[in-house]
C-alpha positions, 0 to 999 in steps of 0.5 A: 517471493525471491530475495537476494542481496536485499533485492526482492521480487514477488507477490505480496497480499494482506488484509488489515482491519482498521481499528473500529471499522473497515477492512482494507486489502492489498495485492502487490507485485514487486521487483528490485525493491520497487512496487511494480503494480498494486491493487487496493480494495476493501470496504472503505469509501473514497470520493470521487470513487475513481481516485483509488486508481490515482492512489494506485498509480501514485504508489507504482514505481515506489521503493519499498521504503516506509517513509517514501510510501507514507509521503506518497499516500500523504500527497494523495490525501492532500488532493481534493479527495474524501476518504472515509474509513481509513487514514494515511497510517492505515494504508501504510500499515496495510502495505507494510503487512503485505511484505512482512506476511510474505516473509520479507524483511520489515520496510525501512 
């Protein structure tokens, strides 16, 4: 990861075990403090299954800002989707940990 004057770019990955259950994984490519691509996997369940693609699309082009990420994930949960094994804060924690584990400053 490269960081200059608050601009970050690179690859970021993390795993997060939801308390009492499921394992979440994420792989993110970022540039200029923006999520350029994101892949979320794990042993949680989403119905309909293809909605995980919708969550990833929703998060692309999002600033590396905790509040913005949370708002987009909440918007996803407000759709007609069922998620079992992970809630909004679990996904926020997963994404935050990807940047923190790669040496990036904490998301604001």
